[in-house]
C-alpha angles and dihedrals in degrees: 000000000000121000089240091058091048092047092051095050095039093056089058088064095050116123113167138110113305092353113189096014100100088226124151089254093053093046091046093049093052095045092048088049090050091051091047094051092046086054090053089054089052090047091054090053092047091054091049088054093047101038105027102032091248096303109145105204128182093269090054091048090052093050093046089048090057091052091047087055089056089049089053092051093052091043088053092046092049091049091048092051089051094046092245122146111222091211089061093044092051093049093047092048093052091047090052093048095046090049091051090048091051091050093045096242101107091109096050129091135249131068098254105046 
């Protein structure tokens, strides 16, 4: 599946304030949702560390995978509200990372290295 296909179908399931308007409220809602879901991924990992001694079994992978799906949905919704195509974002990000790798600065810090 292409990101563009996912983005198109995912937006049909969007139910939140001012959905599809690109307004500050819609963008804020989706970015807060993205942050929340990313926190849930982190929480799953924290509990694996605490309760399972850091052993990531198949059940844990499945549960983390579900949360990553929610992250993807909110990422898609935020991009949609901002008029950003995820296919383009993915390509641009890989180009940036490969360029940093080529120049030997992938391990550094700062956005414009």
